[in-house]
Backbone as JSON Lines, residues from 0, in Angstrom:
{"i":0,"aa":"M","n":[47.41,109.09,89.08],"ca":[46.62,108.82,90.26],"c":[46.38,107.32,90.38]}
{"i":1,"aa":"N","n":[46.56,106.79,91.55],"ca":[46.38,105.38,91.81],"c":[44.9,105.04,91.78]}
{"i":2,"aa":"R","n":[44.54,103.96,91.05],"ca":[43.14,103.56,90.94],"c":[42.52,103.26,92.29]}
{"i":3,"aa":"S","n":[43.29,102.68,93.2],"ca":[42.72,102.3,94.49],"c":[42.28,103.53,95.29]}
{"i":4,"aa":"L","n":[42.91,104.67,95.06],"ca":[42.5,105.88,95.78],"c":[41.08,106.3,95.41]}
{"i":5,"aa":"I","n":[40.69,106.06,94.17],"ca":[39.34,106.43,93.75],"c":[38.32,105.67,94.57]}
{"i":6,"aa":"F","n":[38.52,104.37,94.76],"ca":[37.56,103.56,95.48],"c":[37.68,103.68,96.99]}
{"i":7,"aa":"D","n":[38.71,104.38,97.48],"ca":[38.84,104.6,98.91],"c":[38.08,105.83,99.37]}
{"i":8,"aa":"S","n":[37.42,106.49,98.45],"ca":[36.65,107.69,98.78],"c":[35.5,107.34,99.71]}
{"i":9,"aa":"P","n":[35.23,108.15,100.73],"ca":[34.1,107.88,101.62],"c":[32.75,108.08,100.93]}
{"i":10,"aa":"F","n":[32.74,108.63,99.73],"ca":[31.49,108.86,99.01],"c":[31.12,107.68,98.12]}
{"i":11,"aa":"L","n":[32.04,106.73,97.94],"ca":[31.78,105.55,97.13],"c":[31.74,104.33,98.05]}
{"i":12,"aa":"L","n":[30.59,104.05,98.59],"ca":[30.43,102.94,99.53],"c":[29.83,101.74,98.8]}
{"i":13,"aa":"G","n":[30.35,100.57,99.1],"ca":[29.82,99.35,98.51],"c":[30.37,99.02,97.13]}
{"i":14,"aa":"F","n":[31.47,99.64,96.73],"ca":[32.05,99.4,95.41],"c":[33.27,98.47,95.48]}
{"i":15,"aa":"E","n":[33.39,97.7,96.55],"ca":[34.54,96.81,96.7],"c":[34.59,95.8,95.56]}
{"i":16,"aa":"H","n":[33.42,95.3,95.14],"ca":[33.38,94.32,94.05],"c":[33.88,94.94,92.75]}
{"i":17,"aa":"T","n":[33.5,96.17,92.47],"ca":[33.96,96.86,91.27],"c":[35.47,97.05,91.32]}
{"i":18,"aa":"R","n":[35.97,97.41,92.46],"ca":[37.42,97.57,92.64],"c":[38.15,96.26,92.35]}
{"i":19,"aa":"S","n":[37.6,95.16,92.86],"ca":[38.19,93.85,92.64],"c":[38.2,93.49,91.15]}
{"i":20,"aa":"L","n":[37.11,93.79,90.44],"ca":[37.05,93.52,89.0],"c":[38.1,94.31,88.24]}
{"i":21,"aa":"I","n":[38.28,95.57,88.59],"ca":[39.27,96.41,87.91],"c":[40.68,95.89,88.17]}
{"i":22,"aa":"E","n":[40.96,95.46,89.39],"ca":[42.28,94.92,89.7],"c":[42.54,93.62,88.94]}
{"i":23,"aa":"R","n":[41.51,92.75,88.83],"ca":[41.67,91.5,88.08],"c":[41.89,91.78,86.6]}
{"i":24,"aa":"A","n":[41.16,92.76,86.06],"ca":[41.31,93.11,84.64],"c":[42.71,93.67,84.38]}
{"i":25,"aa":"A","n":[43.22,94.49,85.28],"ca":[44.56,95.06,85.11],"c":[45.62,93.95,85.14]}
{"i":26,"aa":"K","n":[45.44,92.98,86.01],"ca":[46.39,91.87,86.08],"c":[46.34,91.04,84.8]}
{"i":27,"aa":"A","n":[45.13,90.8,84.29],"ca":[44.98,90.03,83.05],"c":[45.61,90.75,81.87]}
{"i":28,"aa":"A","n":[45.5,92.08,81.83],"ca":[46.06,92.86,80.72],"c":[47.58,92.8,80.71]}
{"i":29,"aa":"A","n":[48.19,92.55,81.86],"ca":[49.65,92.5,81.94],"c":[50.22,91.2,81.38]}
{"i":30,"aa":"E","n":[49.39,90.18,81.22],"ca":[49.85,88.9,80.67],"c":[50.08,89.06,79.17]}
{"i":31,"aa":"S","n":[51.11,88.37,78.65],"ca":[51.4,88.53,77.22],"c":[51.47,87.22,76.44]}
{"i":32,"aa":"Y","n":[51.39,86.08,77.11],"ca":[51.49,84.79,76.43],"c":[50.34,83.9,76.84]}
{"i":33,"aa":"P","n":[49.7,83.24,75.95],"ca":[49.87,83.27,74.5],"c":[49.12,84.46,73.89]}
{"i":34,"aa":"P","n":[49.49,84.84,72.67],"ca":[48.78,85.94,72.02],"c":[47.33,85.54,71.74]}
{"i":35,"aa":"Y","n":[46.45,86.54,71.68],"ca":[45.03,86.26,71.48],"c":[44.35,87.38,70.71]}
{"i":36,"aa":"N","n":[43.18,87.07,70.16],"ca":[42.3,88.04,69.51],"c":[40.95,87.97,70.21]}
{"i":37,"aa":"V","n":[40.23,89.1,70.21],"ca":[38.85,89.12,70.66],"c":[38.03,89.68,69.51]}
{"i":38,"aa":"E","n":[37.07,88.9,69.06],"ca":[36.27,89.24,67.89],"c":[34.82,89.48,68.28]}
{"i":39,"aa":"D","n":[34.24,90.58,67.81],"ca":[32.82,90.86,68.02],"c":[32.05,90.16,66.91]}
{"i":40,"aa":"R","n":[31.19,89.22,67.28],"ca":[30.45,88.44,66.29],"c":[29.01,88.93,66.14]}
{"i":41,"aa":"G","n":[28.7,90.08,66.73],"ca":[27.37,90.66,66.61],"c":[26.39,90.07,67.61]}
{"i":42,"aa":"D","n":[25.33,90.81,67.88],"ca":[24.26,90.39,68.8],"c":[24.79,89.99,70.18]}
{"i":43,"aa":"G","n":[25.83,90.66,70.65],"ca":[26.38,90.39,71.98],"c":[27.29,89.19,72.04]}
{"i":44,"aa":"A","n":[27.55,88.54,70.92],"ca":[28.43,87.36,70.9],"c":[29.87,87.79,70.66]}
{"i":45,"aa":"L","n":[30.79,87.12,71.34],"ca":[32.22,87.36,71.19],"c":[32.93,86.05,70.93]}
{"i":46,"aa":"R","n":[34.1,86.13,70.3],"ca":[34.97,84.96,70.15],"c":[36.37,85.37,70.58]}
{"i":47,"aa":"I","n":[36.92,84.62,71.52],"ca":[38.32,84.79,71.93],"c":[39.1,83.69,71.24]}
{"i":48,"aa":"T","n":[40.17,84.05,70.53],"ca":[41.01,83.07,69.85],"c":[42.42,83.19,70.41]}
{"i":49,"aa":"L","n":[42.94,82.09,70.94],"ca":[44.29,82.05,71.49],"c":[45.17,81.19,70.61]}
{"i":50,"aa":"A","n":[46.4,81.63,70.36],"ca":[47.38,80.87,69.59],"c":[48.05,79.87,70.53]}
{"i":51,"aa":"V","n":[47.67,78.6,70.4],"ca":[48.17,77.56,71.29],"c":[48.8,76.41,70.5]}
{"i":52,"aa":"A","n":[49.59,76.76,69.5],"ca":[50.23,75.75,68.66],"c":[51.03,74.77,69.51]}
{"i":53,"aa":"G","n":[50.87,73.49,69.21],"ca":[51.62,72.46,69.91],"c":[50.9,71.88,71.11]}
{"i":54,"aa":"F","n":[49.78,72.46,71.51],"ca":[49.01,71.94,72.63],"c":[47.89,71.04,72.1]}
{"i":55,"aa":"S","n":[47.65,69.94,72.78],"ca":[46.53,69.07,72.44],"c":[45.36,69.41,73.37]}
{"i":56,"aa":"P","n":[44.14,68.99,73.02],"ca":[42.99,69.31,73.87],"c":[43.14,68.86,75.32]}
{"i":57,"aa":"D","n":[43.8,67.73,75.56],"ca":[43.96,67.26,76.93],"c":[45.01,68.06,77.71]}
{"i":58,"aa":"Q","n":[45.77,68.9,77.06],"ca":[46.75,69.76,77.73],"c":[46.19,71.15,78.01]}
{"i":59,"aa":"L","n":[44.96,71.4,77.57],"ca":[44.33,72.71,77.74],"c":[43.15,72.6,78.7]}
{"i":60,"aa":"S","n":[42.88,73.69,79.39],"ca":[41.76,73.75,80.31],"c":[41.07,75.1,80.17]}
{"i":61,"aa":"V","n":[39.74,75.09,80.09],"ca":[38.94,76.32,80.04],"c":[37.93,76.23,81.17]}
{"i":62,"aa":"T","n":[38.01,77.18,82.11],"ca":[37.09,77.2,83.25],"c":[36.54,78.6,83.47]}
{"i":63,"aa":"V","n":[35.38,78.66,84.1],"ca":[34.79,79.94,84.5],"c":[34.48,79.85,85.98]}
{"i":64,"aa":"E","n":[34.99,80.81,86.73],"ca":[34.71,80.88,88.16],"c":[34.58,82.34,88.57]}
{"i":65,"aa":"D","n":[33.46,82.65,89.18],"ca":[33.22,84.0,89.67],"c":[33.44,85.05,88.58]}
{"i":66,"aa":"R","n":[32.8,84.85,87.43],"ca":[32.86,85.77,86.29],"c":[34.27,85.95,85.73]}
{"i":67,"aa":"Q","n":[35.14,84.99,85.97],"ca":[36.49,85.05,85.4],"c":[36.72,83.8,84.55]}
{"i":68,"aa":"L","n":[36.99,84.03,83.26],"ca":[37.31,82.95,82.34],"c":[38.81,82.7,82.43]}
{"i":69,"aa":"V","n":[39.19,81.46,82.72],"ca":[40.6,81.11,82.86],"c":[40.94,80.02,81.84]}
{"i":70,"aa":"V","n":[41.94,80.3,81.02],"ca":[42.43,79.34,80.03],"c":[43.86,78.99,80.42]}
{"i":71,"aa":"S","n":[44.12,77.7,80.58],"ca":[45.48,77.3,80.94],"c":[45.94,76.17,80.03]}
{"i":72,"aa":"G","n":[47.24,76.1,79.88],"ca":[47.86,75.05,79.09],"c":[49.08,74.53,79.83]}
{"i":73,"aa":"K","n":[49.2,73.22,79.86],"ca":[50.33,72.62,80.56],"c":[50.87,71.48,79.7]}
{"i":74,"aa":"R","n":[52.13,71.55,79.41],"ca":[52.78,70.49,78.63],"c":[53.54,69.58,79.58]}
{"i":75,"aa":"E","n":[53.22,68.32,79.55],"ca":[53.95,67.34,80.36],"c":[55.27,67.06,79.68]}
{"i":76,"aa":"G","n":[56.33,67.08,80.43],"ca":[57.65,66.75,79.9],"c":[58.24,67.81,79.0]}
{"i":77,"aa":"A","n":[57.74,69.04,79.05],"ca":[58.3,70.1,78.21],"c":[59.75,70.35,78.6]}
{"i":78,"aa":"G","n":[60.61,70.38,77.63],"ca":[62.02,70.64,77.89],"c":[62.81,69.39,78.24]}
{"i":79,"aa":"K","n":[62.14,68.27,78.36],"ca":[62.83,67.03,78.72],"c":[63.07,66.15,77.5]}
{"i":80,"aa":"S","n":[62.78,66.68,76.32],"ca":[62.94,65.89,75.11],"c":[64.4,65.57,74.87]}
{"i":81,"aa":"E","n":[64.61,64.42,74.28],"ca":[65.98,64.03,73.97],"c":[66.42,64.55,72.62]}
{"i":82,"aa":"D","n":[65.51,65.27,71.91],"ca":[65.87,65.86,70.63],"c":[66.87,66.99,70.85]}
{"i":83,"aa":"A","n":[67.79,67.13,69.92],"ca":[68.79,68.2,70.0],"c":[68.34,69.34,69.1]}
{"i":84,"aa":"Y","n":[67.9,70.42,69.69],"ca":[67.43,71.58,68.92],"c":[68.61,72.48,68.58]}
{"i":85,"aa":"L","n":[68.69,72.89,67.32],"ca":[69.65,73.91,66.93],"c":[69.06,75.29,67.2]}
{"i":86,"aa":"H","n":[67.75,75.39,67.09],"ca":[67.04,76.63,67.43],"c":[65.67,76.22,67.95]}
{"i":87,"aa":"R","n":[65.23,76.79,69.04],"ca":[63.91,76.5,69.59],"c":[63.14,77.8,69.73]}
{"i":88,"aa":"G","n":[62.37,78.12,68.71],"ca":[61.6,79.36,68.69],"c":[60.15,79.18,69.07]}
{"i":89,"aa":"I","n":[59.68,77.94,69.11],"ca":[58.3,77.67,69.51],"c":[58.29,77.45,71.01]}
{"i":90,"aa":"A","n":[57.53,78.29,71.71],"ca":[57.5,78.21,73.17],"c":[56.95,76.87,73.63]}
{"i":91,"aa":"A","n":[57.59,76.3,74.61],"ca":[57.16,75.01,75.16],"c":[56.7,75.16,76.6]}
{"i":92,"aa":"R","n":[56.42,76.37,77.0],"ca":[56.05,76.6,78.4],"c":[54.54,76.58,78.56]}
{"i":93,"aa":"G","n":[54.12,76.3,79.77],"ca":[52.71,76.35,80.09],"c":[52.27,77.8,80.23]}
{"i":94,"aa":"F","n":[50.96,78.0,80.34],"ca":[50.45,79.36,80.46],"c":[49.16,79.38,81.26]}
{"i":95,"aa":"L","n":[48.8,80.57,81.7],"ca":[47.54,80.83,82.38],"c":[47.09,82.2,81.91]}
{"i":96,"aa":"R","n":[45.97,82.26,81.23],"ca":[45.45,83.52,80.69],"c":[44.03,83.67,81.23]}
{"i":97,"aa":"S","n":[43.71,84.86,81.73],"ca":[42.37,85.05,82.3],"c":[41.7,86.29,81.71]}
{"i":98,"aa":"F","n":[40.37,86.24,81.68],"ca":[39.54,87.32,81.17],"c":[38.4,87.53,82.17]}
{"i":99,"aa":"V","n":[38.1,88.77,82.49],"ca":[36.99,89.08,83.37],"c":[35.74,89.24,82.5]}
{"i":100,"aa":"L","n":[34.7,88.48,82.83],"ca":[33.47,88.49,82.05],"c":[32.43,89.42,82.67]}
{"i":101,"aa":"A","n":[31.67,90.1,81.84],"ca":[30.59,90.95,82.31],"c":[29.43,90.08,82.82]}
{"i":102,"aa":"D","n":[28.58,90.66,83.63],"ca":[27.39,89.95,84.08],"c":[26.6,89.43,82.89]}
{"i":103,"aa":"G","n":[26.16,88.2,82.96],"ca":[25.34,87.64,81.91],"c":[26.09,86.96,80.79]}
{"i":104,"aa":"M","n":[27.42,87.13,80.71],"ca":[28.2,86.48,79.66],"c":[28.31,84.99,80.0]}
{"i":105,"aa":"V","n":[28.11,84.15,78.98],"ca":[28.24,82.71,79.16],"c":[29.17,82.16,78.09]}
{"i":106,"aa":"V","n":[29.9,81.11,78.44],"ca":[30.77,80.43,77.48],"c":[29.93,79.37,76.79]}
{"i":107,"aa":"E","n":[29.82,79.48,75.47],"ca":[29.02,78.52,74.71],"c":[29.83,77.31,74.27]}
{"i":108,"aa":"S","n":[31.09,77.55,73.86],"ca":[31.9,76.41,73.39],"c":[33.37,76.79,73.35]}
{"i":109,"aa":"A","n":[34.2,75.76,73.25],"ca":[35.65,75.92,73.06],"c":[36.08,74.88,72.03]}
{"i":110,"aa":"T","n":[36.77,75.35,70.99],"ca":[37.17,74.48,69.89],"c":[38.64,74.7,69.56]}
{"i":111,"aa":"L","n":[39.4,73.6,69.48],"ca":[40.8,73.67,69.08],"c":[40.89,73.3,67.61]}
{"i":112,"aa":"E","n":[41.41,74.23,66.8],"ca":[41.46,74.03,65.35],"c":[42.74,74.65,64.79]}
{"i":113,"aa":"H","n":[43.6,73.84,64.19],"ca":[44.83,74.31,63.54],"c":[45.7,75.15,64.48]}
{"i":114,"aa":"G","n":[45.84,74.74,65.72],"ca":[46.68,75.45,66.67],"c":[46.05,76.69,67.27]}
{"i":115,"aa":"L","n":[44.76,76.92,66.99],"ca":[44.04,78.06,67.56],"c":[42.9,77.55,68.43]}
{"i":116,"aa":"L","n":[42.81,78.07,69.63],"ca":[41.72,77.73,70.54],"c":[40.67,78.83,70.45]}
{"i":117,"aa":"H","n":[39.48,78.47,69.95],"ca":[38.38,79.42,69.82],"c":[37.43,79.22,70.99]}
{"i":118,"aa":"I","n":[37.15,80.29,71.71],"ca":[36.19,80.25,72.81],"c":[35.07,81.21,72.46]}
{"i":119,"aa":"D","n":[33.87,80.65,72.28],"ca":[32.72,81.46,71.9],"c":[31.91,81.83,73.13]}
{"i":120,"aa":"L","n":[31.64,83.14,73.25],"ca":[30.88,83.68,74.38],"c":[29.61,84.32,73.85]}
{"i":121,"aa":"A","n":[28.58,84.35,74.68],"ca":[27.33,84.99,74.29],"c":[26.76,85.72,75.51]}
{"i":122,"aa":"R","n":[25.94,86.68,75.22],"ca":[25.21,87.38,76.27],"c":[23.72,87.28,75.93]}
{"i":123,"aa":"P","n":[23.07,86.22,76.44],"ca":[21.65,86.06,76.14],"c":[20.84,87.22,76.72]}
{"i":124,"aa":"E","n":[19.74,87.52,76.05],"ca":[18.85,88.57,76.54],"c":[18.28,88.14,77.88]}
{"i":125,"aa":"P","n":[18.37,89.0,78.88],"ca":[17.78,88.63,80.17],"c":[16.26,88.6,80.08]}
{"i":126,"aa":"E","n":[15.67,87.75,80.9],"ca":[14.21,87.69,80.94],"c":[13.67,89.01,81.46]}
{"i":127,"aa":"K","n":[12.59,89.46,80.84],"ca":[11.95,90.68,81.31],"c":[11.14,90.32,82.55]}
{"i":128,"aa":"R","n":[11.47,90.97,83.65],"ca":[10.77,90.7,84.91],"c":[10.08,91.96,85.38]}
{"i":129,"aa":"V","n":[8.88,91.78,85.79],"ca":[8.14,92.87,86.42],"c":[7.87,92.46,87.84]}
{"i":130,"aa":"Q","n":[8.29,93.28,88.77],"ca":[8.1,92.98,90.18],"c":[7.09,93.94,90.75]}
{"i":131,"aa":"S","n":[6.05,93.39,91.33],"ca":[5.02,94.21,91.94],"c":[5.35,94.37,93.43]}
{"i":132,"aa":"I","n":[5.4,95.61,93.88],"ca":[5.74,95.91,95.26],"c":[4.44,96.22,96.02]}
{"i":133,"aa":"P","n":[4.13,95.46,97.07],"ca":[2.91,95.74,97.82],"c":[3.03,97.07,98.58]}
{"i":134,"aa":"I","n":[1.94,97.78,98.66],"ca":[1.91,99.05,99.39],"c":[1.14,98.83,100.68]}
{"i":135,"aa":"R","n":[1.83,99.1,101.78],"ca":[1.19,98.92,103.1],"c":[0.72,100.26,103.61]}
{"i":136,"aa":"S","n":[-0.28,100.2,104.38],"ca":[-0.79,101.39,105.05],"c":[0.0,101.59,106.32]}
{"i":137,"aa":"A","n":[0.37,102.82,106.62],"ca":[1.21,103.09,107.79],"c":[0.37,103.37,109.03]}
{"i":138,"aa":"G","n":[-0.86,103.0,109.07],"ca":[-1.63,103.35,110.26],"c":[-2.54,102.34,110.74]}
């Protein structure tokens, strides 16, 4: 069954945003480069680690827009080297990897260490809010 048919039901009104999130997540799952791990660090904290060997910090970008974490890498002059490779097994291509973040998730830091890019995420406890609703008389 096609996922979009579920959200086309006349009984599910106002779920367009949820549909969009599911479509973005499905697209992100189809990406395969670079490989990555997602680690649960407890208390709502996560760490995403991407294997980005050969990239320097200025060739990498980590951004968050509309609850989507986007990590990209671009190598200037990739493939234009004058070196003669007998075998080239280390990928020299750029990449774009995205992750859909839940409400309240924030990126705390990004660290490049030994060819691994660590992105630490947290979900801080939301402030407890009590909203008082005034009661009006109808007469």
